[in-house]
C-alpha positions in Angstrom: 46.8 -29.4 30.8 46.1 -29.0 27.0 44.7 -26.0 25.3 41.4 -27.8 24.4 40.7 -28.4 28.1 41.1 -24.7 28.9 38.8 -23.7 26.0 36.2 -26.3 27.0 36.1 -24.9 30.5 35.6 -21.3 29.2 32.7 -22.1 26.8 29.3 -22.0 28.5 27.6 -25.4 28.8 24.5 -24.4 26.7 26.7 -23.6 23.7 27.9 -27.2 23.7 24.3 -28.5 23.5 23.5 -29.8 20.0 19.8 -28.9 20.3 20.7 -25.3 21.1 23.1 -25.1 18.1 20.4 -26.6 15.8 17.8 -24.1 17.1 20.2 -21.2 16.7 21.0 -22.3 13.1 17.3 -22.6 12.4 16.6 -19.1 13.7 19.4 -17.6 11.6 18.2 -19.4 8.6 14.6 -18.2 9.0 15.6 -14.6 9.9 18.2 -14.0 7.2 18.8 -16.7 4.6 15.4 -18.0 3.6 13.5 -16.7 0.6 10.7 -15.4 2.9 13.0 -13.9 5.5 12.0 -11.2 8.0 12.9 -8.3 5.7 10.8 -9.6 2.8 7.9 -10.3 5.2 8.1 -6.7 6.4 8.1 -5.5 2.8 5.2 -7.8 1.9 3.2 -6.5 4.9 3.9 -2.9 4.1 2.7 -3.5 0.5 -0.5 -5.2 1.8 -1.1 -2.1 4.0 -0.6 0.2 1.1 -2.9 -1.8 -1.1 -5.6 -1.9 1.6 -5.4 1.9 1.9 -5.8 2.2 -1.9 -8.7 -0.2 -1.8 -10.5 1.9 0.9 -9.8 5.1 -1.1 -11.2 3.6 -4.3 -14.3 2.1 -2.6 -15.0 5.6 -1.3 -14.5 7.1 -4.7 -16.9 4.6 -6.3 -19.5 5.3 -3.7 -19.2 9.1 -4.3 -19.3 8.6 -8.1 -22.5 6.4 -7.8 -24.1 9.1 -5.7 -23.3 11.8 -8.3 -24.5 9.5 -11.0 -27.8 8.9 -9.2 -28.2 12.6 -8.7 -27.5 13.4 -12.3 -29.9 10.8 -13.6 -32.7 11.9 -11.3 -33.1 15.3 -12.9 -32.7 16.6 -16.5 -31.8 20.0 -15.3 -28.9 18.7 -13.2 -27.7 16.6 -16.1 -27.7 19.6 -18.4 -25.8 21.7 -15.8 -23.2 18.9 -15.5 -22.8 18.6 -19.3 -22.4 22.4 -19.6 -19.9 22.8 -16.8 -17.7 19.7 -17.3 -17.8 19.2 -21.0 -18.6 22.7 -22.3 -21.7 21.5 -24.2 -24.1 24.0 -25.6 -27.3 24.3 -27.5 -27.3 24.9 -31.2 -28.4 28.5 -30.9 -25.9 29.5 -28.2 -22.4 30.8 -28.2 -20.0 29.6 -25.6 -17.3 31.8 -24.1 -14.7 30.2 -21.8 -12.9 32.5 -19.5 -9.7 31.0 -18.2 -7.9 32.3 -15.1 -4.7 34.2 -15.6 -1.6 32.0 -15.3 0.4 32.4 -12.1 3.8 33.8 -12.4 
């Protein structure tokens, strides 16, 4: 009895099948060796999820900004208040004093 006969008896039959070997090689190629392997697909999907979250955030911010814009444009008093608070604008005959909070130590 030769050593090849003893090895052939110990190897399971499905490992000798050429279709199984081809399928296993295909799975290894797709999972690890291809340009779009499983790891890169996972990274792409996480990037898509991050961008979708950012998109939802910015859509909400745009909606809020448009509401504020509509509110400001609806009333001259609100517009004046906004200009005074945000941009420290003043009338010609006024003095403006800005009181800053004390720095934290």
